[in-house]
MDAnalysis code that builds the backbone (N, CA, C; Angstrom):
import MDAnalysis as mda
import numpy as np

u = mda.Universe.empty(648, n_residues=216, atom_resindex=np.repeat(np.arange(216), 3), trajectory=True)
u.add_TopologyAttr("name", ["N", "CA", "C"] * 216)
u.add_TopologyAttr("resid", np.arange(1, 217))
u.add_TopologyAttr("resname", ["UNK", "UNK", "UNK", "UNK", "UNK", "UNK", "UNK", "UNK", "UNK", "UNK", "UNK", "UNK", "UNK", "UNK", "UNK", "UNK", "UNK", "UNK", "UNK", "UNK", "UNK", "UNK", "UNK", "UNK", "UNK", "UNK", "UNK", "UNK", "UNK", "UNK", "UNK", "UNK", "UNK", "UNK", "UNK", "UNK", "UNK", "UNK", "UNK", "UNK", "UNK", "UNK", "UNK", "UNK", "UNK", "UNK", "UNK", "UNK", "UNK", "UNK", "UNK", "UNK", "UNK", "UNK", "UNK", "UNK", "UNK", "UNK", "UNK", "UNK", "UNK", "UNK", "UNK", "UNK", "UNK", "UNK", "UNK", "UNK", "UNK", "UNK", "UNK", "UNK", "UNK", "UNK", "UNK", "UNK", "UNK", "UNK", "UNK", "UNK", "UNK", "UNK", "UNK", "UNK", "UNK", "UNK", "UNK", "UNK", "UNK", "UNK", "UNK", "UNK", "UNK", "UNK", "UNK", "UNK", "UNK", "UNK", "UNK", "UNK", "UNK", "UNK", "UNK", "UNK", "UNK", "UNK", "UNK", "UNK", "UNK", "UNK", "UNK", "UNK", "UNK", "UNK", "UNK", "UNK", "UNK", "UNK", "UNK", "UNK", "UNK", "UNK", "UNK", "UNK", "UNK", "UNK", "UNK", "UNK", "UNK", "UNK", "UNK", "UNK", "UNK", "UNK", "UNK", "UNK", "UNK", "UNK", "UNK", "UNK", "UNK", "UNK", "UNK", "UNK", "UNK", "UNK", "UNK", "UNK", "UNK", "UNK", "UNK", "UNK", "UNK", "UNK", "UNK", "UNK", "UNK", "UNK", "UNK", "UNK", "UNK", "UNK", "UNK", "UNK", "UNK", "UNK", "UNK", "UNK", "UNK", "UNK", "UNK", "UNK", "UNK", "UNK", "UNK", "UNK", "UNK", "UNK", "UNK", "UNK", "UNK", "UNK", "UNK", "UNK", "UNK", "UNK", "UNK", "UNK", "UNK", "UNK", "UNK", "UNK", "UNK", "UNK", "UNK", "UNK", "UNK", "UNK", "UNK", "UNK", "UNK", "UNK", "UNK", "UNK", "UNK", "UNK", "UNK", "UNK", "UNK", "UNK", "UNK", "UNK", "UNK", "UNK", "UNK", "UNK"])
u.atoms.positions = np.array([
    [42.490, 0.702, -43.164],
    [43.732, 1.352, -44.385],
    [45.393, 0.929, -43.715],
    [45.685, 0.837, -42.759],
    [47.198, 0.463, -42.769],
    [47.335, -0.804, -42.274],
    [46.579, -1.887, -41.891],
    [46.864, -3.362, -41.440],
    [46.975, -3.167, -42.579],
    [45.870, -3.178, -44.098],
    [46.119, -4.090, -45.163],
    [47.239, -3.691, -45.970],
    [47.725, -1.593, -45.696],
    [48.935, -1.671, -46.961],
    [50.014, -2.381, -45.255],
    [49.957, -2.807, -44.618],
    [51.538, -3.983, -44.421],
    [51.062, -4.941, -44.616],
    [49.799, -5.508, -44.681],
    [49.132, -7.188, -44.712],
    [49.946, -6.989, -46.036],
    [49.541, -6.229, -46.783],
    [49.369, -6.892, -48.124],
    [51.000, -6.646, -48.949],
    [51.484, -5.430, -48.342],
    [52.948, -5.223, -49.919],
    [53.852, -6.617, -48.224],
    [53.533, -7.004, -47.759],
    [54.070, -8.220, -47.177],
    [53.906, -9.361, -47.240],
    [52.694, -9.248, -47.568],
    [52.391, -10.513, -48.975],
    [53.251, -10.599, -49.253],
    [53.527, -9.362, -50.592],
    [53.813, -8.946, -52.199],
    [55.734, -9.338, -51.672],
    [55.942, -9.010, -50.586],
    [57.788, -9.294, -50.757],
    [57.630, -10.748, -50.370],
    [56.745, -11.449, -49.166],
    [56.795, -13.066, -49.906],
    [56.769, -13.575, -50.600],
    [55.901, -13.766, -51.775],
    [55.852, -13.690, -52.856],
    [57.159, -14.051, -53.287],
    [57.724, -12.756, -53.871],
    [58.816, -12.245, -54.519],
    [60.181, -13.154, -53.735],
    [60.142, -13.158, -52.500],
    [61.418, -14.251, -51.794],
    [61.056, -15.646, -52.854],
    [59.978, -15.909, -52.646],
    [59.919, -17.200, -53.013],
    [59.244, -17.769, -54.344],
    [59.661, -16.631, -55.046],
    [60.258, -16.952, -56.653],
    [58.314, -17.206, -57.566],
    [57.194, -16.809, -56.743],
    [55.846, -16.846, -56.559],
    [54.760, -16.178, -57.110],
    [54.490, -16.098, -58.299],
    [53.501, -14.888, -58.854],
    [52.330, -14.120, -57.386],
    [52.422, -13.272, -57.357],
    [52.037, -12.492, -56.558],
    [50.501, -12.650, -55.725],
    [49.525, -13.088, -57.374],
    [47.953, -13.212, -56.901],
    [47.786, -14.742, -57.014],
    [48.815, -15.214, -57.409],
    [49.108, -16.679, -57.295],
    [49.136, -16.903, -55.914],
    [50.627, -16.507, -55.721],
    [50.685, -16.459, -53.920],
    [49.252, -16.464, -52.736],
    [48.375, -15.932, -53.048],
    [47.339, -15.071, -52.342],
    [46.575, -16.474, -52.339],
    [46.231, -16.494, -54.101],
    [45.246, -17.735, -54.037],
    [45.809, -19.161, -53.273],
    [47.312, -19.363, -53.373],
    [47.729, -20.862, -53.109],
    [46.866, -21.088, -51.562],
    [47.577, -19.571, -50.556],
    [46.588, -19.608, -49.159],
    [45.586, -19.395, -48.720],
    [44.744, -19.440, -49.863],
    [43.324, -18.116, -49.458],
    [42.189, -19.929, -48.927],
    [41.427, -20.300, -48.267],
    [40.419, -21.022, -48.195],
    [39.308, -20.251, -48.563],
    [39.105, -18.995, -48.311],
    [37.735, -18.744, -48.323],
    [37.406, -18.686, -49.900],
    [35.965, -19.306, -50.196],
    [35.569, -19.371, -51.860],
    [35.381, -17.874, -52.429],
    [34.857, -17.189, -51.379],
    [33.967, -16.125, -52.442],
    [35.015, -14.771, -52.502],
    [36.609, -15.663, -51.188],
    [37.218, -14.683, -51.815],
    [38.310, -15.166, -53.423],
    [38.350, -15.961, -53.281],
    [39.327, -16.967, -54.381],
    [38.259, -16.964, -55.520],
    [36.902, -16.757, -55.611],
    [35.666, -16.292, -56.899],
    [36.696, -14.757, -56.895],
    [36.579, -14.161, -55.816],
    [36.651, -12.888, -56.575],
    [38.201, -12.395, -57.257],
    [38.710, -13.188, -56.695],
    [40.060, -13.096, -57.259],
    [40.513, -13.461, -58.206],
    [40.211, -14.781, -58.482],
    [40.197, -15.692, -60.117],
    [38.911, -13.947, -61.200],
    [37.807, -13.849, -60.267],
    [37.364, -12.618, -61.439],
    [38.747, -10.769, -61.420],
    [38.824, -11.132, -60.329],
    [40.068, -9.579, -61.030],
    [41.543, -10.501, -61.823],
    [41.597, -10.826, -61.902],
    [42.341, -11.590, -62.650],
    [41.869, -11.802, -63.875],
    [40.755, -12.220, -64.031],
    [40.235, -11.818, -65.146],
    [39.530, -10.153, -65.953],
    [39.667, -9.908, -65.239],
    [39.022, -8.632, -65.211],
    [40.514, -7.937, -65.768],
    [41.566, -7.481, -65.182],
    [42.815, -7.012, -65.434],
    [43.914, -8.342, -66.633],
    [43.088, -9.208, -67.619],
    [43.871, -9.485, -67.465],
    [45.525, -9.736, -67.085],
    [45.670, -10.664, -65.714],
    [46.318, -10.848, -65.040],
    [47.831, -11.714, -65.254],
    [49.074, -11.521, -66.224],
    [49.783, -12.486, -66.418],
    [50.837, -12.639, -64.964],
    [51.270, -13.846, -65.088],
    [52.222, -13.865, -63.966],
    [53.576, -13.396, -64.030],
    [53.374, -13.180, -63.018],
    [54.846, -11.855, -62.724],
    [56.007, -12.410, -62.103],
    [55.760, -13.422, -61.581],
    [57.418, -14.331, -61.444],
    [58.212, -14.740, -61.489],
    [59.625, -13.593, -61.262],
    [61.343, -13.641, -61.749],
    [60.739, -12.283, -62.225],
    [60.084, -11.379, -62.868],
    [60.291, -10.615, -63.789],
    [60.709, -9.288, -63.156],
    [61.435, -9.121, -64.067],
    [63.017, -8.188, -63.728],
    [62.230, -6.611, -64.103],
    [62.921, -5.242, -63.337],
    [62.302, -3.634, -63.586],
    [62.915, -3.789, -65.387],
    [62.147, -2.882, -66.099],
    [62.382, -2.549, -67.302],
    [63.269, -1.837, -66.882],
    [64.433, -1.196, -68.093],
    [65.740, -0.318, -68.015],
    [64.421, 1.048, -68.558],
    [64.834, 2.079, -68.559],
    [64.566, 2.938, -69.406],
    [64.376, 4.036, -68.291],
    [63.887, 5.373, -69.029],
    [63.367, 6.318, -67.724],
    [62.430, 6.378, -67.487],
    [61.502, 5.683, -68.571],
    [59.555, 5.924, -67.754],
    [59.816, 3.894, -68.158],
    [59.243, 3.647, -67.064],
    [58.602, 2.008, -66.683],
    [57.483, 1.573, -65.712],
    [56.499, 0.454, -66.298],
    [55.402, 0.221, -66.153],
    [55.529, -1.240, -65.206],
    [54.584, -1.536, -64.097],
    [54.540, -2.227, -63.605],
    [52.682, -2.367, -62.788],
    [53.057, -3.585, -62.361],
    [51.270, -4.124, -62.331],
    [51.217, -4.524, -60.783],
    [49.948, -4.112, -59.651],
    [50.354, -4.473, -58.039],
    [49.347, -5.058, -57.416],
    [49.018, -5.719, -57.622],
    [47.480, -6.477, -56.562],
    [47.578, -6.437, -55.108],
    [46.052, -6.568, -54.721],
    [46.049, -6.392, -53.518],
    [44.559, -7.037, -53.156],
    [44.526, -6.901, -51.480],
    [43.461, -8.296, -51.798],
    [43.255, -8.105, -49.973],
    [41.317, -7.356, -49.425],
    [41.158, -7.414, -48.273],
    [39.762, -8.289, -48.448],
    [39.617, -8.676, -47.343],
    [38.022, -8.326, -46.677],
    [37.691, -7.625, -45.220],
    [37.421, -6.830, -46.051],
    [37.462, -5.528, -44.995],
    [37.587, -6.169, -43.463],
    [37.859, -6.066, -42.437],
    [37.931, -6.309, -40.882],
    [37.711, -7.498, -40.679],
    [37.894, -8.334, -41.742],
    [38.111, -9.880, -41.281],
    [36.637, -9.803, -41.442],
    [35.561, -9.842, -41.293],
    [34.125, -9.932, -41.107],
    [33.025, -9.699, -42.550],
    [34.224, -9.191, -43.394],
    [32.421, -8.053, -44.645],
    [33.045, -8.205, -45.729],
    [33.070, -6.731, -46.584],
    [32.998, -6.841, -47.761],
    [34.425, -7.238, -48.496],
    [34.350, -7.601, -49.160],
    [35.584, -8.287, -50.222],
    [36.055, -7.110, -51.110],
    [37.634, -7.163, -50.994],
    [37.689, -6.093, -52.252],
    [39.267, -6.549, -52.489],
    [39.534, -6.553, -53.906],
    [40.666, -7.069, -55.047],
    [41.328, -6.031, -55.919],
    [42.107, -5.225, -56.012],
    [42.639, -3.802, -57.033],
    [43.603, -4.901, -56.980],
    [44.555, -4.269, -58.495],
    [44.995, -4.327, -59.507],
    [45.776, -2.613, -59.786],
    [46.552, -2.423, -60.051],
    [46.906, -1.037, -60.148],
    [48.169, -1.124, -61.371],
    [48.196, -0.138, -62.304],
    [48.505, -0.260, -63.572],
    [49.591, 0.942, -63.268],
    [50.849, 1.360, -63.083],
    [51.776, 2.450, -62.675],
    [52.168, 2.699, -63.549],
    [53.071, 4.331, -63.855],
    [54.134, 4.125, -64.515],
    [54.729, 5.050, -63.823],
    [56.388, 4.773, -63.800],
    [57.126, 5.880, -62.876],
    [58.205, 5.677, -63.308],
    [58.913, 7.024, -63.280],
    [59.840, 8.309, -64.321],
    [60.750, 7.713, -62.989],
    [61.921, 6.790, -63.695],
    [62.943, 7.430, -62.685],
    [63.493, 8.475, -62.407],
    [63.908, 8.885, -63.848],
    [64.379, 10.583, -63.516],
    [64.081, 12.009, -62.434],
    [62.600, 12.078, -62.657],
    [61.883, 12.422, -61.942],
    [61.155, 11.951, -60.530],
    [61.351, 10.848, -60.483],
    [60.676, 10.131, -59.128],
    [59.322, 10.291, -59.327],
    [58.365, 10.592, -60.449],
    [57.089, 11.288, -60.058],
    [55.899, 9.394, -60.484],
    [55.537, 8.874, -59.843],
    [54.426, 7.887, -59.785],
    [53.044, 8.367, -60.629],
    [53.044, 7.024, -61.603],
    [51.693, 8.005, -61.916],
    [50.707, 6.160, -62.254],
    [49.695, 6.820, -61.856],
    [48.801, 5.660, -61.816],
    [48.472, 5.749, -62.791],
    [48.460, 4.678, -64.007],
    [47.627, 4.826, -65.135],
    [45.791, 4.040, -64.754],
    [45.552, 3.314, -64.466],
    [44.378, 2.109, -64.398],
    [44.631, 1.552, -63.128],
    [43.188, 1.590, -62.214],
    [42.872, 1.168, -62.061],
    [42.014, 0.180, -61.651],
    [41.916, -1.652, -61.113],
    [41.477, -2.321, -61.457],
    [40.534, -3.059, -59.957],
    [39.204, -3.103, -60.110],
    [38.693, -3.405, -58.940],
    [37.643, -4.584, -59.375],
    [37.698, -5.614, -58.232],
    [36.779, -6.679, -58.458],
    [36.351, -6.632, -56.657],
    [34.430, -6.464, -56.490],
    [34.380, -5.936, -54.979],
    [32.867, -7.060, -54.877],
    [33.058, -7.390, -53.963],
    [32.049, -8.465, -53.122],
    [31.180, -7.935, -51.782],
    [30.514, -7.040, -51.578],
    [29.366, -6.331, -51.050],
    [28.699, -7.338, -50.703],
    [28.088, -8.481, -51.052],
    [26.641, -9.253, -51.067],
    [25.829, -8.988, -51.734],
    [24.177, -8.427, -51.572],
    [23.240, -8.340, -52.293],
    [24.038, -6.542, -52.303],
    [24.084, -6.406, -53.752],
    [23.476, -4.992, -54.316],
    [22.629, -4.337, -54.348],
    [22.367, -3.121, -53.264],
    [20.745, -2.450, -53.294],
    [20.724, -1.675, -54.345],
    [22.061, -0.892, -54.555],
    [22.357, 0.821, -55.460],
    [23.405, -0.285, -56.376],
    [23.495, -0.222, -57.810],
    [24.687, -0.446, -58.422],
    [25.186, 0.671, -59.043],
    [24.337, 1.480, -59.154],
    [25.137, 2.897, -59.656],
    [25.421, 3.522, -58.078],
    [24.913, 4.265, -57.284],
    [25.389, 4.554, -56.039],
    [26.724, 3.743, -55.547],
    [26.688, 2.310, -56.068],
    [28.162, 1.685, -55.534],
    [29.138, 2.124, -56.466],
    [28.768, 2.030, -57.487],
    [30.037, 2.764, -58.412],
    [30.174, 3.830, -58.402],
    [29.510, 5.043, -57.682],
    [30.191, 6.026, -57.206],
    [30.919, 6.270, -56.053],
    [30.562, 4.919, -54.843],
    [31.270, 4.627, -53.565],
    [32.365, 4.469, -54.199],
    [32.380, 3.742, -55.415],
    [33.888, 2.871, -55.643],
    [35.428, 4.109, -56.036],
    [34.153, 5.315, -57.003],
    [34.571, 5.213, -58.176],
    [35.834, 6.957, -57.584],
    [34.837, 7.212, -55.924],
    [35.224, 8.938, -55.136],
    [35.987, 8.157, -54.413],
    [35.973, 6.773, -53.913],
    [37.337, 6.160, -53.166],
    [38.425, 5.595, -53.479],
    [38.410, 5.186, -55.034],
    [39.973, 4.909, -55.267],
    [40.557, 6.425, -55.791],
    [39.759, 7.321, -56.495],
    [40.353, 8.734, -56.473],
    [40.692, 9.207, -55.621],
    [40.303, 9.787, -54.322],
    [41.025, 10.012, -53.172],
    [41.715, 9.625, -52.680],
    [42.146, 8.157, -52.481],
    [42.831, 7.812, -51.932],
    [43.964, 7.475, -52.671],
    [43.759, 7.289, -54.059],
    [45.037, 7.859, -54.764],
    [45.800, 8.855, -54.375],
    [45.295, 9.956, -54.296],
    [45.407, 11.322, -54.082],
    [46.230, 11.800, -52.874],
    [45.791, 10.636, -52.256],
    [46.460, 10.419, -50.844],
    [47.565, 9.217, -50.648],
    [47.406, 8.438, -51.331],
    [48.795, 7.695, -51.437],
    [50.245, 8.186, -52.308],
    [49.753, 9.427, -53.371],
    [50.767, 9.413, -54.421],
    [51.190, 11.152, -53.330],
    [50.241, 12.136, -53.639],
    [50.841, 13.579, -53.172],
    [50.404, 14.165, -51.958],
    [48.786, 14.027, -51.254],
    [48.943, 14.674, -49.786],
    [49.328, 14.273, -49.045],
    [50.085, 15.268, -49.032],
    [51.235, 15.193, -46.586],
    [50.023, 16.373, -46.221],
    [49.952, 16.486, -45.453],
    [49.722, 17.349, -44.071],
    [50.969, 17.668, -43.542],
    [51.122, 19.485, -43.320],
    [52.476, 19.797, -43.163],
    [52.200, 20.734, -41.642],
    [53.208, 20.629, -40.939],
    [52.966, 21.330, -39.525],
    [54.149, 21.991, -39.194],
    [54.574, 22.553, -37.771],
    [55.287, 22.933, -37.583],
    [55.080, 23.089, -36.055],
    [55.366, 23.164, -34.787],
    [55.406, 22.932, -33.407],
    [54.642, 23.713, -33.245],
    [54.031, 24.841, -33.862],
    [52.810, 25.120, -32.835],
    [50.930, 25.008, -33.577],
    [51.808, 24.588, -35.156],
    [50.134, 24.695, -35.743],
    [50.330, 23.727, -37.373],
    [49.294, 23.296, -37.420],
    [49.112, 22.997, -38.771],
    [49.375, 23.798, -39.845],
    [50.496, 23.698, -40.666],
    [51.193, 24.841, -41.831],
    [50.199, 24.722, -43.374],
    [49.539, 23.316, -43.920],
    [48.748, 23.600, -45.314],
    [47.550, 23.822, -44.693],
    [47.217, 24.686, -45.000],
    [46.514, 25.546, -45.402],
    [45.282, 25.867, -46.103],
    [46.050, 25.458, -47.646],
    [44.922, 25.320, -48.439],
    [45.850, 24.376, -49.763],
    [44.794, 24.432, -51.388],
    [45.363, 23.574, -51.988],
    [46.783, 23.648, -52.444],
    [48.051, 24.949, -51.813],
    [48.808, 24.647, -52.817],
    [49.792, 23.737, -51.745],
    [49.985, 24.069, -50.103],
    [49.991, 23.679, -49.564],
    [49.178, 22.204, -48.994],
    [48.787, 21.743, -49.393],
    [48.183, 20.153, -49.149],
    [47.376, 19.815, -50.424],
    [48.331, 19.371, -51.622],
    [47.386, 18.972, -52.840],
    [46.824, 18.315, -53.060],
    [45.886, 18.225, -53.650],
    [45.172, 16.633, -54.008],
    [45.468, 16.283, -55.532],
    [45.841, 15.645, -56.190],
    [45.636, 15.183, -58.071],
    [44.035, 15.677, -58.468],
    [44.626, 16.459, -59.592],
    [43.702, 17.149, -60.172],
    [43.342, 15.835, -61.644],
    [42.489, 16.256, -62.494],
    [41.950, 15.749, -63.845],
    [43.154, 14.939, -64.594],
    [44.189, 15.302, -64.946],
    [45.011, 14.828, -66.136],
    [45.531, 12.940, -64.875],
    [45.431, 13.123, -63.299],
    [46.136, 12.396, -63.099],
    [44.512, 10.735, -62.635],
    [44.072, 11.124, -62.771],
    [43.358, 10.460, -62.322],
    [42.530, 9.213, -62.685],
    [42.887, 8.173, -62.602],
    [43.011, 6.959, -63.590],
    [42.021, 6.544, -63.821],
    [42.175, 5.811, -64.995],
    [40.756, 4.775, -65.953],
    [40.405, 3.756, -64.572],
    [39.415, 3.832, -64.041],
    [38.741, 2.993, -63.017],
    [37.991, 1.706, -64.063],
    [38.383, 0.733, -63.461],
    [37.599, -0.783, -64.375],
    [36.719, -1.747, -63.456],
    [35.542, -2.263, -63.293],
    [35.113, -2.918, -61.894],
    [34.312, -3.990, -62.624],
    [34.332, -4.894, -61.380],
    [33.761, -6.032, -61.595],
    [33.004, -5.943, -59.824],
    [31.536, -5.871, -60.624],
    [30.440, -5.924, -59.353],
    [30.346, -6.886, -59.215],
    [30.165, -7.071, -58.065],
    [29.333, -8.865, -58.047],
    [28.641, -9.392, -56.672],
    [27.131, -9.570, -57.408],
    [26.093, -9.736, -56.905],
    [25.256, -10.982, -56.056],
    [25.240, -10.646, -55.083],
    [24.573, -11.792, -53.736],
    [23.387, -11.633, -53.520],
    [22.620, -12.263, -54.460],
    [21.059, -11.016, -53.585],
    [20.991, -11.947, -52.674],
    [21.187, -13.208, -51.930],
    [21.031, -13.704, -51.294],
    [21.763, -14.111, -49.932],
    [22.680, -12.852, -49.423],
    [23.578, -12.948, -49.059],
    [23.637, -11.440, -48.541],
    [23.939, -10.787, -47.544],
    [23.512, -9.722, -46.274],
    [24.266, -8.951, -47.353],
    [23.344, -7.186, -47.539],
    [24.408, -5.841, -47.607],
    [25.588, -5.945, -46.929],
    [26.427, -5.176, -47.041],
    [26.939, -4.886, -46.196],
    [27.584, -3.437, -46.819],
    [28.876, -2.866, -46.284],
    [29.150, -1.755, -46.456],
    [30.045, -0.896, -47.588],
    [30.162, 0.082, -48.517],
    [30.918, -0.225, -49.721],
    [31.087, 0.942, -49.378],
    [31.483, 1.901, -48.234],
    [31.941, 3.315, -48.188],
    [33.535, 3.245, -48.334],
    [34.358, 2.552, -46.707],
    [35.401, 2.202, -46.459],
    [36.451, 1.041, -47.504],
    [35.465, -0.177, -47.550],
    [36.967, -0.901, -47.829],
    [37.296, -0.864, -48.950],
    [37.437, -0.392, -50.485],
    [37.741, 0.087, -51.265],
    [39.399, 0.405, -51.416],
    [39.061, 1.385, -50.051],
    [39.960, 2.631, -49.311],
    [41.389, 1.334, -49.790],
    [41.331, 0.257, -48.296],
    [41.881, 0.101, -47.502],
    [43.181, -0.486, -49.135],
    [42.670, -1.412, -50.553],
    [43.245, -1.378, -51.451],
    [44.564, -1.081, -51.952],
    [43.689, 0.291, -52.228],
    [45.266, 1.278, -53.123],
    [46.559, 1.377, -52.997],
    [46.555, 1.621, -51.676],
    [48.085, 1.925, -51.140],
    [49.001, 0.625, -51.397],
    [48.923, -0.560, -50.984],
    [49.478, -1.404, -51.266],
    [49.033, -2.464, -52.880],
    [48.191, -2.129, -53.244],
    [48.192, -2.209, -54.304],
    [49.466, -1.023, -55.414],
    [49.604, 0.537, -55.011],
    [50.381, 0.786, -56.014],
    [51.331, 1.190, -55.081],
    [52.035, 0.231, -54.052],
    [53.718, 0.170, -53.915],
    [53.955, -1.072, -54.035],
    [52.696, -2.242, -54.514],
    [53.155, -3.561, -55.156],
    [53.709, -3.144, -56.968],
    [52.734, -2.764, -57.760],
    [52.894, -1.970, -58.763],
    [54.620, -1.134, -58.913],
    [54.539, -0.765, -57.992],
    [56.406, 0.410, -57.924],
    [57.188, -0.610, -58.076],
    [56.557, -1.112, -56.976],
    [58.348, -2.035, -56.741],
    [57.800, -3.404, -58.505],
    [57.417, -3.991, -58.795],
    [57.684, -4.256, -59.748],
    [57.649, -3.484, -61.054],
    [57.792, -2.360, -61.022],
    [57.700, -1.231, -62.086],
    [59.681, -1.071, -62.084],
    [60.269, -0.714, -60.966],
    [62.066, -0.471, -60.633],
    [62.146, -1.170, -58.726],
    [61.528, -2.124, -58.715],
    [62.307, -3.169, -58.107],
    [62.695, -3.185, -56.288],
    [61.979, -1.298, -55.908],
    [62.365, -1.223, -54.526],
    [60.604, -1.274, -53.911],
    [61.190, -1.408, -52.435],
    [60.233, -0.982, -51.958],
    [59.669, 0.644, -51.318],
    [58.293, 0.945, -51.677],
    [57.850, 2.201, -51.312],
    [57.693, 2.008, -49.450],
    [57.468, 2.448, -48.101],
    [57.431, 2.353, -46.547],
    [56.316, 2.923, -46.235],
    [55.993, 4.442, -46.857],
    [55.220, 4.782, -46.255],
    [54.846, 5.854, -47.264],
    [53.465, 6.130, -47.202],
    [53.267, 6.897, -48.365],
    [52.837, 9.029, -47.483],
    [52.901, 9.967, -48.185],
    [52.601, 9.896, -50.118],
    [53.761, 9.182, -50.573],
    [54.175, 8.673, -51.851],
    [55.424, 8.135, -52.474],
    [55.193, 9.227, -53.213],
    [55.473, 11.012, -53.076],
    [56.430, 11.693, -53.269],
    [57.548, 10.959, -54.317],
    [57.925, 12.435, -54.837],
    [59.172, 11.910, -56.130],
    [60.369, 11.987, -55.200],
    [60.434, 12.960, -53.862],
    [61.368, 12.489, -53.351],
    [61.782, 11.329, -52.781],
    [60.454, 10.684, -52.465],
    [61.024, 9.175, -51.785],
    [61.259, 8.133, -52.522],
    [60.640, 8.540, -53.998],
    [60.462, 7.523, -55.105],
    [62.738, 7.455, -55.364],
    [63.081, 8.519, -55.448],
    [64.428, 9.021, -56.091],
    [65.312, 8.263, -55.030],
    [65.442, 8.800, -53.664],
    [66.534, 8.050, -52.081],
    [66.052, 6.629, -52.760],
    [64.554, 5.406, -52.911],
    [65.094, 4.366, -51.971],
    [65.205, 4.159, -54.137],
    [65.119, 4.908, -54.547],
    [66.228, 4.033, -55.692],
    [66.853, 4.380, -55.594],
    [67.661, 5.242, -54.912],
    [69.473, 5.372, -54.719],
    [70.304, 4.789, -53.773],
    [69.249, 4.455, -52.643],
    [69.432, 3.735, -51.788],
    [69.557, 2.480, -51.885],
    [68.967, 1.737, -53.093],
    [68.867, 0.517, -53.734],
    [70.257, 0.611, -54.898],
])
């Protein structure tokens, strides 16, 4: 997750510096046919529109889209994601409205089980990305309950849209962890698309968003 966060956020910065749409920037530099097909299907799934040269919208509440991609550990499951976020400039709150996933784990053994794994992985990692923050002092952990260590609740669970790519002639790969790897970077890139600032560490709490806006 940490490597993908760094890689995919930096790729997004490179695309912005080059004045190229971030999804196009990935596809033009990718030689893996399965990865390219996955990104093409992701773009169609989310009805992706080019973002090159887009300026952040004005107003207190603005929306953005961000993309992320991984071939997990460079040897297995392919995952692409697009996050639709809403950012409140006044409060600093980030909300993930919708999350698109294109997923290729080779042969799919249990489609319903795969959907469950993706739903759980996205929801858990959205929560980790936005608000989960373990606290401690010099002697012990101080986050001892759900007030001290909050998780997102139903009103903040995003809509999840999936394209499951089944390859019956290919070996089946794992689905438990790979989708989590793309969540923080997809959200971070979407926040940049919305308000034009980069968030460098999770969780993306309102205080961090306001501080980033102020420093920008």
